[in-house]
Biopython code that builds the backbone (N, CA, C, O; Angstrom):
import numpy as np
from Bio.PDB.StructureBuilder import StructureBuilder

atoms = [
    (1, "MET", "N", (3.713, -17.696, -7.444)),
    (1, "MET", "CA", (2.556, -18.554, -7.614)),
    (1, "MET", "C", (2.503, -19.035, -9.060)),
    (1, "MET", "O", (2.630, -18.235, -9.987)),
    (2, "ILE", "N", (2.321, -20.309, -9.250)),
    (2, "ILE", "CA", (2.196, -20.887, -10.580)),
    (2, "ILE", "C", (0.722, -20.863, -10.957)),
    (2, "ILE", "O", (-0.138, -21.244, -10.163)),
    (3, "ALA", "N", (0.438, -20.416, -12.169)),
    (3, "ALA", "CA", (-0.945, -20.342, -12.631)),
    (3, "ALA", "C", (-1.521, -21.745, -12.783)),
    (3, "ALA", "O", (-0.831, -22.660, -13.232)),
    (4, "PRO", "N", (-2.786, -21.912, -12.409)),
    (4, "PRO", "CA", (-3.438, -23.212, -12.590)),
    (4, "PRO", "C", (-3.430, -23.618, -14.062)),
    (4, "PRO", "O", (-3.466, -22.770, -14.954)),
    (5, "GLU", "N", (-3.385, -24.904, -14.294)),
    (5, "GLU", "CA", (-3.312, -25.441, -15.654)),
    (5, "GLU", "C", (-4.455, -24.937, -16.530)),
    (5, "GLU", "O", (-4.239, -24.591, -17.692)),
    (6, "GLN", "N", (-5.677, -24.894, -15.978)),
    (6, "GLN", "CA", (-6.816, -24.435, -16.770)),
    (6, "GLN", "C", (-6.649, -22.976, -17.188)),
    (6, "GLN", "O", (-7.023, -22.616, -18.304)),
    (7, "LEU", "N", (-6.100, -22.136, -16.328)),
    (7, "LEU", "CA", (-5.865, -20.739, -16.672)),
    (7, "LEU", "C", (-4.843, -20.644, -17.803)),
    (7, "LEU", "O", (-5.021, -19.866, -18.740)),
    (8, "CYS", "N", (-3.792, -21.421, -17.718)),
    (8, "CYS", "CA", (-2.778, -21.420, -18.772)),
    (8, "CYS", "C", (-3.367, -21.860, -20.100)),
    (8, "CYS", "O", (-3.072, -21.270, -21.139)),
    (9, "GLU", "N", (-4.197, -22.892, -20.073)),
    (9, "GLU", "CA", (-4.815, -23.373, -21.306)),
    (9, "GLU", "C", (-5.792, -22.338, -21.860)),
    (9, "GLU", "O", (-5.856, -22.130, -23.071)),
    (10, "MET", "N", (-6.543, -21.696, -20.987)),
    (10, "MET", "CA", (-7.481, -20.653, -21.418)),
    (10, "MET", "C", (-6.708, -19.513, -22.081)),
    (10, "MET", "O", (-7.117, -19.014, -23.129)),
    (11, "MET", "N", (-5.611, -19.105, -21.486)),
    (11, "MET", "CA", (-4.800, -18.030, -22.050)),
    (11, "MET", "C", (-4.254, -18.431, -23.420)),
    (11, "MET", "O", (-4.229, -17.614, -24.340)),
    (12, "ALA", "N", (-3.822, -19.671, -23.558)),
    (12, "ALA", "CA", (-3.306, -20.146, -24.843)),
    (12, "ALA", "C", (-4.406, -20.111, -25.901)),
    (12, "ALA", "O", (-4.158, -19.719, -27.041)),
    (13, "ARG", "N", (-5.615, -20.517, -25.531)),
    (13, "ARG", "CA", (-6.740, -20.495, -26.481)),
    (13, "ARG", "C", (-7.045, -19.080, -26.942)),
    (13, "ARG", "O", (-7.476, -18.864, -28.075)),
    (14, "LEU", "N", (-6.820, -18.121, -26.060)),
    (14, "LEU", "CA", (-7.098, -16.721, -26.369)),
    (14, "LEU", "C", (-5.916, -16.033, -27.056)),
    (14, "LEU", "O", (-6.026, -14.884, -27.484)),
    (15, "GLY", "N", (-4.802, -16.729, -27.159)),
    (15, "GLY", "CA", (-3.631, -16.151, -27.796)),
    (15, "GLY", "C", (-2.837, -15.217, -26.899)),
    (15, "GLY", "O", (-2.080, -14.376, -27.382)),
    (16, "ILE", "N", (-3.010, -15.365, -25.595)),
    (16, "ILE", "CA", (-2.279, -14.537, -24.627)),
    (16, "ILE", "C", (-0.985, -15.266, -24.285)),
    (16, "ILE", "O", (-1.004, -16.404, -23.814)),
    (17, "GLU", "N", (0.141, -14.595, -24.528)),
    (17, "GLU", "CA", (1.435, -15.231, -24.335)),
    (17, "GLU", "C", (2.350, -14.380, -23.462)),
    (17, "GLU", "O", (3.210, -13.673, -23.987)),
    (18, "PRO", "N", (2.183, -14.433, -22.131)),
    (18, "PRO", "CA", (3.135, -13.710, -21.293)),
    (18, "PRO", "C", (4.493, -14.401, -21.379)),
    (18, "PRO", "O", (4.586, -15.625, -21.288)),
    (19, "GLY", "N", (5.524, -13.618, -21.552)),
    (19, "GLY", "CA", (6.854, -14.188, -21.707)),
    (19, "GLY", "C", (7.781, -13.772, -20.597)),
    (19, "GLY", "O", (7.340, -13.208, -19.595)),
    (20, "PRO", "N", (9.062, -14.042, -20.760)),
    (20, "PRO", "CA", (10.046, -13.721, -19.719)),
    (20, "PRO", "C", (10.187, -12.221, -19.492)),
    (20, "PRO", "O", (10.665, -11.801, -18.438)),
    (21, "GLN", "N", (9.781, -11.412, -20.457)),
    (21, "GLN", "CA", (9.862, -9.954, -20.311)),
    (21, "GLN", "C", (8.562, -9.368, -19.765)),
    (21, "GLN", "O", (8.327, -8.165, -19.886)),
    (22, "THR", "N", (7.728, -10.199, -19.174)),
    (22, "THR", "CA", (6.433, -9.758, -18.672)),
    (22, "THR", "C", (6.597, -8.597, -17.696)),
    (22, "THR", "O", (7.387, -8.661, -16.754)),
    (23, "HIS", "N", (5.847, -7.557, -17.938)),
    (23, "HIS", "CA", (5.833, -6.356, -17.109)),
    (23, "HIS", "C", (5.325, -6.719, -15.705)),
    (23, "HIS", "O", (4.530, -7.647, -15.559)),
    (24, "LEU", "N", (5.770, -6.005, -14.693)),
    (24, "LEU", "CA", (5.365, -6.292, -13.309)),
    (24, "LEU", "C", (3.859, -6.221, -13.125)),
    (24, "LEU", "O", (3.289, -7.008, -12.370)),
    (25, "ARG", "N", (3.211, -5.289, -13.805)),
    (25, "ARG", "CA", (1.756, -5.178, -13.670)),
    (25, "ARG", "C", (1.074, -6.408, -14.252)),
    (25, "ARG", "O", (0.060, -6.862, -13.722)),
    (26, "VAL", "N", (1.617, -6.948, -15.330)),
    (26, "VAL", "CA", (1.078, -8.173, -15.917)),
    (26, "VAL", "C", (1.245, -9.318, -14.928)),
    (26, "VAL", "O", (0.323, -10.107, -14.719)),
    (27, "ALA", "N", (2.408, -9.404, -14.331)),
    (27, "ALA", "CA", (2.659, -10.459, -13.354)),
    (27, "ALA", "C", (1.684, -10.368, -12.184)),
    (27, "ALA", "O", (1.201, -11.391, -11.697)),
    (28, "ALA", "N", (1.396, -9.157, -11.735)),
    (28, "ALA", "CA", (0.426, -8.973, -10.647)),
    (28, "ALA", "C", (-0.960, -9.409, -11.097)),
    (28, "ALA", "O", (-1.682, -10.063, -10.344)),
    (29, "ALA", "N", (-1.337, -9.049, -12.328)),
    (29, "ALA", "CA", (-2.641, -9.440, -12.859)),
    (29, "ALA", "C", (-2.741, -10.962, -12.958)),
    (29, "ALA", "O", (-3.792, -11.537, -12.677)),
    (30, "LEU", "N", (-1.657, -11.606, -13.353)),
    (30, "LEU", "CA", (-1.664, -13.068, -13.451)),
    (30, "LEU", "C", (-1.786, -13.724, -12.082)),
    (30, "LEU", "O", (-2.415, -14.774, -11.952)),
    (31, "ARG", "N", (-1.192, -13.118, -11.067)),
    (31, "ARG", "CA", (-1.351, -13.655, -9.700)),
    (31, "ARG", "C", (-2.807, -13.560, -9.262)),
    (31, "ARG", "O", (-3.337, -14.493, -8.659)),
    (32, "VAL", "N", (-3.457, -12.434, -9.563)),
    (32, "VAL", "CA", (-4.878, -12.276, -9.231)),
    (32, "VAL", "C", (-5.704, -13.305, -9.992)),
    (32, "VAL", "O", (-6.578, -13.955, -9.417)),
    (33, "ALA", "N", (-5.425, -13.454, -11.296)),
    (33, "ALA", "CA", (-6.157, -14.415, -12.116)),
    (33, "ALA", "C", (-5.973, -15.837, -11.590)),
    (33, "ALA", "O", (-6.931, -16.610, -11.548)),
    (34, "ALA", "N", (-4.760, -16.186, -11.192)),
    (34, "ALA", "CA", (-4.494, -17.523, -10.664)),
    (34, "ALA", "C", (-5.265, -17.761, -9.368)),
    (34, "ALA", "O", (-5.801, -18.849, -9.156)),
    (35, "ALA", "N", (-5.324, -16.760, -8.509)),
    (35, "ALA", "CA", (-6.077, -16.895, -7.255)),
    (35, "ALA", "C", (-7.562, -17.056, -7.537)),
    (35, "ALA", "O", (-8.231, -17.870, -6.902)),
    (36, "ARG", "N", (-8.078, -16.289, -8.483)),
    (36, "ARG", "CA", (-9.488, -16.425, -8.862)),
    (36, "ARG", "C", (-9.760, -17.819, -9.407)),
    (36, "ARG", "O", (-10.776, -18.435, -9.086)),
    (37, "CYS", "N", (-8.851, -18.307, -10.227)),
    (37, "CYS", "CA", (-9.011, -19.627, -10.832)),
    (37, "CYS", "C", (-8.982, -20.718, -9.757)),
    (37, "CYS", "O", (-9.793, -21.643, -9.779)),
    (38, "GLU", "N", (-8.062, -20.602, -8.842)),
    (38, "GLU", "CA", (-7.959, -21.594, -7.763)),
    (38, "GLU", "C", (-9.250, -21.668, -6.948)),
    (38, "GLU", "O", (-9.663, -22.751, -6.534)),
    (39, "GLY", "N", (-9.885, -20.519, -6.718)),
    (39, "GLY", "CA", (-11.095, -20.486, -5.905)),
    (39, "GLY", "C", (-12.381, -20.611, -6.691)),
    (39, "GLY", "O", (-13.464, -20.497, -6.117)),
    (40, "CYS", "N", (-12.290, -20.841, -7.985)),
    (40, "CYS", "CA", (-13.464, -20.873, -8.849)),
    (40, "CYS", "C", (-14.346, -22.086, -8.560)),
    (40, "CYS", "O", (-13.852, -23.189, -8.328)),
    (41, "ARG", "N", (-15.638, -21.865, -8.578)),
    (41, "ARG", "CA", (-16.578, -22.968, -8.344)),
    (41, "ARG", "C", (-17.008, -23.637, -9.651)),
    (41, "ARG", "O", (-17.807, -24.574, -9.640)),
    (42, "PHE", "N", (-16.476, -23.155, -10.775)),
    (42, "PHE", "CA", (-16.858, -23.689, -12.080)),
    (42, "PHE", "C", (-15.740, -24.512, -12.725)),
    (42, "PHE", "O", (-15.656, -24.573, -13.952)),
    (43, "LYS", "N", (-14.895, -25.135, -11.933)),
    (43, "LYS", "CA", (-13.761, -25.884, -12.474)),
    (43, "LYS", "C", (-14.186, -26.980, -13.451)),
    (43, "LYS", "O", (-13.555, -27.161, -14.493)),
    (44, "ARG", "N", (-15.238, -27.699, -13.123)),
    (44, "ARG", "CA", (-15.715, -28.775, -14.007)),
    (44, "ARG", "C", (-16.246, -28.188, -15.308)),
    (44, "ARG", "O", (-15.930, -28.691, -16.386)),
    (45, "ALA", "N", (-17.050, -27.129, -15.220)),
    (45, "ALA", "CA", (-17.575, -26.479, -16.427)),
    (45, "ALA", "C", (-16.431, -25.934, -17.265)),
    (45, "ALA", "O", (-16.475, -26.001, -18.493)),
    (46, "CYS", "N", (-15.422, -25.403, -16.622)),
    (46, "CYS", "CA", (-14.251, -24.882, -17.322)),
    (46, "CYS", "C", (-13.539, -25.998, -18.072)),
    (46, "CYS", "O", (-13.200, -25.846, -19.245)),
    (47, "GLN", "N", (-13.314, -27.114, -17.399)),
    (47, "GLN", "CA", (-12.629, -28.224, -18.061)),
    (47, "GLN", "C", (-13.452, -28.747, -19.228)),
    (47, "GLN", "O", (-12.901, -29.061, -20.283)),
    (48, "ASP", "N", (-14.771, -28.845, -19.050)),
    (48, "ASP", "CA", (-15.637, -29.274, -20.152)),
    (48, "ASP", "C", (-15.530, -28.304, -21.323)),
    (48, "ASP", "O", (-15.447, -28.721, -22.478)),
    (49, "TRP", "N", (-15.532, -27.005, -21.018)),
    (49, "TRP", "CA", (-15.423, -25.989, -22.062)),
    (49, "TRP", "C", (-14.089, -26.142, -22.796)),
    (49, "TRP", "O", (-14.046, -26.119, -24.026)),
    (50, "LEU", "N", (-13.001, -26.296, -22.036)),
    (50, "LEU", "CA", (-11.679, -26.461, -22.643)),
    (50, "LEU", "C", (-11.598, -27.739, -23.485)),
    (50, "LEU", "O", (-10.927, -27.762, -24.517)),
    (51, "ASP", "N", (-12.271, -28.784, -23.051)),
    (51, "ASP", "CA", (-12.250, -30.052, -23.779)),
    (51, "ASP", "C", (-12.927, -29.942, -25.139)),
    (51, "ASP", "O", (-12.547, -30.647, -26.075)),
    (52, "TYR", "N", (-13.930, -29.064, -25.265)),
    (52, "TYR", "CA", (-14.727, -29.028, -26.484)),
    (52, "TYR", "C", (-14.637, -27.724, -27.270)),
    (52, "TYR", "O", (-15.153, -27.655, -28.385)),
    (53, "ALA", "N", (-14.014, -26.711, -26.738)),
    (53, "ALA", "CA", (-13.892, -25.427, -27.441)),
    (53, "ALA", "C", (-12.848, -25.539, -28.547)),
    (53, "ALA", "O", (-11.953, -26.381, -28.478)),
    (54, "PRO", "N", (-12.964, -24.688, -29.569)),
    (54, "PRO", "CA", (-11.936, -24.684, -30.620)),
    (54, "PRO", "C", (-10.564, -24.317, -30.051)),
    (54, "PRO", "O", (-10.455, -23.804, -28.938)),
    (55, "ALA", "N", (-9.527, -24.588, -30.835)),
    (55, "ALA", "CA", (-8.154, -24.308, -30.398)),
    (55, "ALA", "C", (-7.920, -22.818, -30.168)),
    (55, "ALA", "O", (-7.129, -22.449, -29.300)),
    (56, "MET", "N", (-8.586, -21.966, -30.921)),
    (56, "MET", "CA", (-8.477, -20.512, -30.750)),
    (56, "MET", "C", (-9.880, -19.933, -30.588)),
    (56, "MET", "O", (-10.794, -20.260, -31.345)),
    (57, "VAL", "N", (-10.029, -19.077, -29.600)),
    (57, "VAL", "CA", (-11.316, -18.435, -29.334)),
    (57, "VAL", "C", (-11.093, -16.945, -29.134)),
    (57, "VAL", "O", (-9.969, -16.499, -28.906)),
    (58, "ASN", "N", (-12.175, -16.179, -29.222)),
    (58, "ASN", "CA", (-12.083, -14.733, -29.033)),
    (58, "ASN", "C", (-12.381, -14.296, -27.607)),
    (58, "ASN", "O", (-11.900, -13.254, -27.163)),
    (59, "PHE", "N", (-13.169, -15.086, -26.887)),
    (59, "PHE", "CA", (-13.597, -14.702, -25.545)),
    (59, "PHE", "C", (-13.577, -15.904, -24.614)),
    (59, "PHE", "O", (-13.816, -17.038, -25.029)),
    (60, "ALA", "N", (-13.290, -15.633, -23.359)),
    (60, "ALA", "CA", (-13.422, -16.663, -22.329)),
    (60, "ALA", "C", (-14.920, -16.871, -22.090)),
    (60, "ALA", "O", (-15.713, -15.973, -22.376)),
    (61, "PRO", "N", (-15.320, -18.028, -21.575)),
    (61, "PRO", "CA", (-16.743, -18.254, -21.312)),
    (61, "PRO", "C", (-17.264, -17.305, -20.233)),
    (61, "PRO", "O", (-16.514, -16.838, -19.375)),
    (62, "ASP", "N", (-18.559, -17.034, -20.301)),
    (62, "ASP", "CA", (-19.178, -16.088, -19.366)),
    (62, "ASP", "C", (-19.010, -16.484, -17.905)),
    (62, "ASP", "O", (-18.937, -15.614, -17.037)),
    (63, "PHE", "N", (-18.947, -17.776, -17.618)),
    (63, "PHE", "CA", (-18.842, -18.203, -16.219)),
    (63, "PHE", "C", (-17.451, -17.985, -15.628)),
    (63, "PHE", "O", (-17.274, -18.091, -14.415)),
    (64, "CYS", "N", (-16.474, -17.684, -16.462)),
    (64, "CYS", "CA", (-15.093, -17.539, -15.986)),
    (64, "CYS", "C", (-14.928, -16.260, -15.166)),
    (64, "CYS", "O", (-15.241, -15.176, -15.657)),
    (65, "PRO", "N", (-14.444, -16.364, -13.929)),
    (65, "PRO", "CA", (-14.261, -15.168, -13.109)),
    (65, "PRO", "C", (-13.141, -14.260, -13.631)),
    (65, "PRO", "O", (-13.006, -13.121, -13.183)),
    (66, "ASN", "N", (-12.347, -14.759, -14.572)),
    (66, "ASN", "CA", (-11.272, -13.967, -15.170)),
    (66, "ASN", "C", (-11.610, -13.457, -16.559)),
    (66, "ASN", "O", (-10.743, -12.897, -17.230)),
    (67, "ALA", "N", (-12.833, -13.632, -17.007)),
    (67, "ALA", "CA", (-13.202, -13.274, -18.380)),
    (67, "ALA", "C", (-12.855, -11.821, -18.698)),
    (67, "ALA", "O", (-12.330, -11.533, -19.774)),
    (68, "ASP", "N", (-13.141, -10.915, -17.784)),
    (68, "ASP", "CA", (-12.868, -9.490, -18.043)),
    (68, "ASP", "C", (-11.362, -9.228, -18.142)),
    (68, "ASP", "O", (-10.914, -8.500, -19.027)),
    (69, "MET", "N", (-10.597, -9.813, -17.248)),
    (69, "MET", "CA", (-9.155, -9.619, -17.246)),
    (69, "MET", "C", (-8.521, -10.257, -18.480)),
    (69, "MET", "O", (-7.618, -9.678, -19.082)),
    (70, "LEU", "N", (-8.986, -11.436, -18.854)),
    (70, "LEU", "CA", (-8.466, -12.114, -20.036)),
    (70, "LEU", "C", (-8.812, -11.335, -21.302)),
    (70, "LEU", "O", (-8.008, -11.267, -22.232)),
    (71, "PHE", "N", (-9.998, -10.754, -21.336)),
    (71, "PHE", "CA", (-10.375, -9.921, -22.483)),
    (71, "PHE", "C", (-9.401, -8.758, -22.616)),
    (71, "PHE", "O", (-8.906, -8.477, -23.708)),
    (72, "ASP", "N", (-9.132, -8.089, -21.511)),
    (72, "ASP", "CA", (-8.211, -6.948, -21.540)),
    (72, "ASP", "C", (-6.808, -7.370, -21.978)),
    (72, "ASP", "O", (-6.169, -6.680, -22.773)),
    (73, "MET", "N", (-6.335, -8.490, -21.465)),
    (73, "MET", "CA", (-5.011, -8.968, -21.830)),
    (73, "MET", "C", (-4.949, -9.307, -23.319)),
    (73, "MET", "O", (-3.973, -8.988, -23.998)),
    (74, "ARG", "N", (-5.988, -9.947, -23.809)),
    (74, "ARG", "CA", (-6.017, -10.332, -25.223)),
    (74, "ARG", "C", (-6.164, -9.108, -26.110)),
    (74, "ARG", "O", (-5.535, -9.015, -27.165)),
    (75, "TYR", "N", (-6.984, -8.183, -25.686)),
    (75, "TYR", "CA", (-7.248, -6.987, -26.483)),
    (75, "TYR", "C", (-5.962, -6.224, -26.768)),
    (75, "TYR", "O", (-5.758, -5.697, -27.861)),
    (76, "ASP", "N", (-5.114, -6.180, -25.773)),
    (76, "ASP", "CA", (-3.909, -5.390, -25.946)),
    (76, "ASP", "C", (-2.663, -6.195, -25.611)),
    (76, "ASP", "O", (-1.936, -5.881, -24.669)),
    (77, "GLN", "N", (-2.434, -7.221, -26.387)),
    (77, "GLN", "CA", (-1.266, -8.082, -26.204)),
    (77, "GLN", "C", (0.035, -7.289, -26.310)),
    (77, "GLN", "O", (1.076, -7.745, -25.838)),
    (78, "THR", "N", (-0.015, -6.112, -26.922)),
    (78, "THR", "CA", (1.192, -5.314, -27.114)),
    (78, "THR", "C", (1.705, -4.711, -25.818)),
    (78, "THR", "O", (2.858, -4.283, -25.770)),
    (79, "GLY", "N", (0.910, -4.660, -24.780)),
    (79, "GLY", "CA", (1.366, -4.149, -23.509)),
    (79, "GLY", "C", (0.807, -2.786, -23.136)),
    (79, "GLY", "O", (1.018, -2.323, -22.015)),
    (80, "ARG", "N", (0.094, -2.129, -24.056)),
    (80, "ARG", "CA", (-0.443, -0.805, -23.719)),
    (80, "ARG", "C", (-1.362, -0.849, -22.521)),
    (80, "ARG", "O", (-1.379, 0.086, -21.721)),
    (81, "TRP", "N", (-2.146, -1.942, -22.379)),
    (81, "TRP", "CA", (-3.080, -2.066, -21.253)),
    (81, "TRP", "C", (-2.331, -2.040, -19.928)),
    (81, "TRP", "O", (-2.870, -1.587, -18.918)),
    (82, "PHE", "N", (-1.099, -2.521, -19.925)),
    (82, "PHE", "CA", (-0.357, -2.679, -18.670)),
    (82, "PHE", "C", (0.515, -1.485, -18.329)),
    (82, "PHE", "O", (1.089, -1.461, -17.240)),
    (83, "ASN", "N", (0.642, -0.517, -19.177)),
    (83, "ASN", "CA", (1.510, 0.637, -18.912)),
    (83, "ASN", "C", (0.812, 1.686, -18.092)),
    (83, "ASN", "O", (1.403, 2.720, -17.781)),
]
sb = StructureBuilder()
sb.init_structure("model")
sb.init_model(0)
sb.init_chain("A")
sb.init_seg("    ")
for serial, (resi, resn, name, xyz) in enumerate(atoms, 1):
    if name == "N":
        sb.init_residue(resn, " ", resi, " ")
    sb.init_atom(name, np.array(xyz, "f"), 0.0, 1.0, " ", f" {name:<3s}", serial, name[0])
structure = sb.get_structure()
């Protein structure tokens, strides 16, 4: 499953960079996040937020159904969260 564009942009704003060495648990988390994003009812609010938010942010917006998962991924970019 390819992550929705808005999810990818949100991850970039948060400094989350999954790479080719992405752990299987990370890949599973990204599949869940992509499914949540696809079914999100706040797509317009998300796009508006992405259009006007700074290039780098510390937190996803409160309305994002992936905010908790993105926080965890950003908090521990080193991979400890996924082990």
